[in-house]
C-alpha positions in Angstrom: 108.7 -129.7 -70.7 112.2 -128.4 -70.1 114.9 -130.2 -72.1 118.7 -130.6 -71.7 121.5 -132.3 -73.5 123.6 -134.8 -71.6 127.3 -134.9 -72.5 127.4 -138.6 -72.0 124.9 -141.5 -72.3 124.0 -142.7 -68.6 124.3 -146.3 -67.5 121.1 -148.2 -66.9 120.1 -147.8 -63.3 122.7 -145.2 -62.4 122.1 -141.8 -61.0 122.6 -138.8 -63.6 124.8 -136.0 -62.4 124.6 -132.9 -64.6 127.6 -130.9 -65.4 128.2 -127.5 -63.4 126.8 -125.4 -66.3 123.6 -127.5 -66.5 123.2 -127.5 -62.8 123.3 -123.9 -62.8 120.8 -123.7 -65.7 118.5 -126.1 -63.9 118.8 -124.6 -60.4 119.4 -120.8 -61.1 117.8 -120.2 -64.3 114.8 -122.7 -64.5 114.5 -122.8 -60.7 113.4 -126.3 -60.6 113.4 -128.4 -57.4 113.7 -132.0 -56.3 110.6 -134.0 -57.6 110.4 -131.9 -61.0 110.6 -133.9 -64.3 112.7 -132.8 -67.1 113.6 -134.2 -70.6 117.2 -134.9 -71.4 118.8 -136.3 -74.8 122.3 -137.2 -75.9 122.1 -135.8 -79.4 122.6 -139.3 -80.9 119.0 -140.6 -81.0 118.4 -141.1 -77.1 115.8 -139.4 -75.0 115.2 -139.9 -71.2 112.8 -138.5 -68.6 114.4 -137.6 -65.4 113.2 -137.0 -62.0 115.5 -134.5 -60.2 116.5 -136.0 -56.8 119.1 -133.3 -55.6 118.9 -129.5 -56.6 121.6 -127.0 -55.7 123.4 -124.4 -57.6 126.6 -126.7 -57.8 125.2 -129.9 -58.2 121.9 -131.5 -59.6 121.3 -135.2 -59.6 118.4 -137.1 -61.2 116.8 -140.6 -61.7 115.9 -141.9 -65.0 112.2 -142.8 -65.0 111.8 -143.4 -68.7 113.8 -143.8 -71.9 113.4 -144.2 -75.6 115.4 -144.4 -78.9 114.1 -142.3 -81.7 113.2 -144.0 -85.0 114.8 -141.7 -87.5 114.4 -144.3 -90.4 111.7 -142.2 -92.0 113.8 -139.0 -92.4 116.2 -138.7 -95.5 119.3 -137.0 -94.5 119.6 -133.5 -96.0 123.2 -132.0 -96.3 123.5 -128.4 -97.1 126.7 -126.7 -98.6 126.3 -123.1 -97.6 128.5 -120.5 -98.9 129.9 -118.5 -95.9 127.6 -115.4 -95.4 128.6 -112.1 -93.6 127.8 -111.1 -90.2 125.5 -113.3 -88.2 123.8 -114.9 -91.3 125.3 -118.2 -90.6 123.9 -118.1 -87.1 120.3 -117.7 -88.5 121.0 -120.5 -91.1 122.1 -123.1 -88.1 119.3 -122.2 -85.9 116.6 -122.2 -88.4 117.5 -125.3 -90.5 118.1 -127.1 -87.6 114.6 -126.6 -86.3 113.4 -127.8 -89.9 115.4 -131.0 -89.8 118.6 -130.3 -91.7 121.1 -133.3 -90.9 124.5 -131.7 -92.0 125.7 -128.2 -92.6 129.0 -127.6 -94.3 130.1 -123.9 -94.8 131.9 -123.3 -98.1 134.5 -121.0 -99.4 133.6 -119.9 -102.8 135.0 -117.3 -105.4 132.7 -114.6 -104.1 132.9 -115.6 -100.4 133.6 -112.4 -98.5 134.3 -114.0 -95.1 137.6 -116.0 -94.7 137.9 -117.6 -91.3 141.5 -117.6 -90.1 142.8 -120.6 -88.4 143.0 -118.8 -85.1 139.1 -117.9 -85.2 137.8 -120.9 -86.8 137.5 -123.0 -83.8 135.7 -120.3 -82.0 133.3 -119.9 -84.8 132.6 -123.6 -85.3 132.0 -123.9 -81.5 129.6 -121.0 -81.8 127.6 -122.7 -84.5 127.6 -125.9 -82.7 126.0 -124.4 -79.6 123.4 -122.8 -81.6 122.5 -126.2 -83.0 122.3 -127.6 -79.7 120.1 -124.8 -78.4 117.8 -125.2 -81.5 117.5 -128.9 -80.8 116.6 -128.5 -77.3 114.0 -125.9 -78.0 112.3 -127.9 -81.0 112.4 -131.4 -79.7 115.1 -132.8 -82.0 116.6 -136.1 -80.9 119.6 -135.7 -82.9 122.0 -132.6 -83.4 122.6 -130.9 -86.7 126.1 -131.7 -87.7 127.9 -128.4 -88.4 131.3 -129.3 -90.0 134.4 -127.1 -90.7 134.4 -124.9 -93.7 135.9 -126.4 -96.9 136.3 -125.5 -100.7 133.4 -126.0 -103.1 135.4 -128.2 -105.1 136.2 -130.5 -102.2 132.5 -130.5 -101.0 131.5 -131.7 -104.5 134.1 -134.5 -104.6 133.0 -135.7 -101.2 129.4 -136.1 -102.1 130.0 -137.1 -105.7 128.3 -140.7 -105.1 125.0 -139.2 -103.7 122.4 -139.1 -106.5 120.0 -136.4 -105.3 122.2 -133.2 -105.7 120.6 -129.8 -106.0 122.2 -126.6 -107.1 120.1 -123.4 -106.1 120.9 -121.0 -108.8 119.3 -117.7 -109.5 120.6 -118.1 -113.2 118.3 -121.0 -113.8 115.5 -120.3 -116.3 113.9 -123.5 -116.8 114.1 -126.0 -113.9 111.6 -125.2 -111.2 112.0 -126.4 -107.6 108.6 -128.1 -107.4 109.1 -130.3 -110.4 112.5 -131.4 -109.3 111.5 -132.3 -105.8 108.6 -134.3 -107.1 110.9 -136.3 -109.1 113.3 -136.8 -106.2 110.4 -137.7 -104.0 112.0 -141.1 -103.1 115.4 -140.1 -102.9 117.6 -141.7 -100.1 119.3 -138.5 -99.3 119.7 -134.9 -100.6 122.7 -132.6 -100.9 122.1 -129.0 -101.6 124.3 -126.2 -102.6 123.5 -122.4 -101.8 125.7 -119.5 -103.0 127.2 -116.6 -101.4 125.6 -113.2 -101.4 127.3 -112.3 -104.8 126.0 -115.6 -106.3 127.7 -118.3 -108.1 130.3 -117.8 -110.8 129.6 -119.5 -114.1 132.7 -121.7 -113.3 131.3 -122.7 -110.1 128.0 -123.6 -111.8 129.8 -125.8 -114.4 131.9 -127.4 -111.6 128.8 -128.4 -109.7 127.1 -129.7 -113.0 130.1 -132.0 -113.8 129.7 -133.4 -110.3 125.9 -134.3 -110.9 124.2 -131.2 -109.3 121.0 -130.1 -111.1 120.5 -126.3 -111.2 117.2 -125.2 -109.9 115.4 -122.0 -109.4 113.7 -120.8 -106.2 111.4 -118.5 -108.1 111.3 -115.1 -109.8 112.8 -113.2 -106.8 116.4 -113.4 -105.9 116.5 -114.5 -102.4 119.0 -113.7 -99.6 121.5 -116.6 -99.0 120.1 -117.3 -95.6 116.5 -117.2 -97.0 117.5 -119.6 -99.6 118.9 -122.1 -97.3 115.7 -122.0 -95.0 113.6 -122.3 -98.1 115.1 -125.3 -99.8 115.4 -127.1 -96.3 111.6 -126.4 -95.6 110.7 -127.5 -99.4 112.5 -130.8 -99.1 110.9 -131.7 -95.7 107.4 -130.7 -97.1 108.0 -132.7 -100.2 108.8 -135.8 -98.2 105.9 -135.3 -95.8 108.2 -134.6 -92.8 106.3 -131.6 -91.8 103.1 -133.5 -91.2 101.8 -133.3 -87.5 102.3 -136.9 -86.6 105.5 -137.5 -88.7 108.6 -139.0 -87.2 111.1 -136.6 -85.5 114.8 -136.7 -86.1 
């Protein structure tokens, strides 16, 4: 079933009027007609089934025929501090980690970060990442949107999430701590905060900074992963360790 995101929560019993862009998508791209059923969500946990009542290229209206509120209590929040990568790698991270159930994504400036978003370009990039997160949510059936935040420094990120207990630093220099053992010990954690470094890796000073704020260094195996691969891998492993990838598990 086709899914769209509503820009606002509809009132009970009221007709739903789609935005101009959504109307074009429904009428011209999907070529749906009056009487067709689509799914809609608001990105905050609400889902509806809509029956289209009027379809034209400029206006689409629908009736609500069913609604539900997602139960997200089974899903522990997973927050990723991701060093800003080059080219379109962040697009991949946003899309794939959204599909895998990442909760929050915070781009980070680190000592070896090559990309430095200018104040003029930052709103455009941030809007792009948010659009990708919305498209991924529509495709994979998420009830809530991945929260993509504005970039910040590693120090600010560590200080902001200092109170959270389950903190993981993915680091290719770790030689003792394996990811399986660590995630088994954190299986009942209420939430997770993860750090992924840039293409050039973390500096020793950054590793020590993260350690002082409670982050536990962990290896993702004997091979050095690309930064976007590491983000996808650790998100998958956390969700797997929690049982969130079971076929009948709760969706976020």
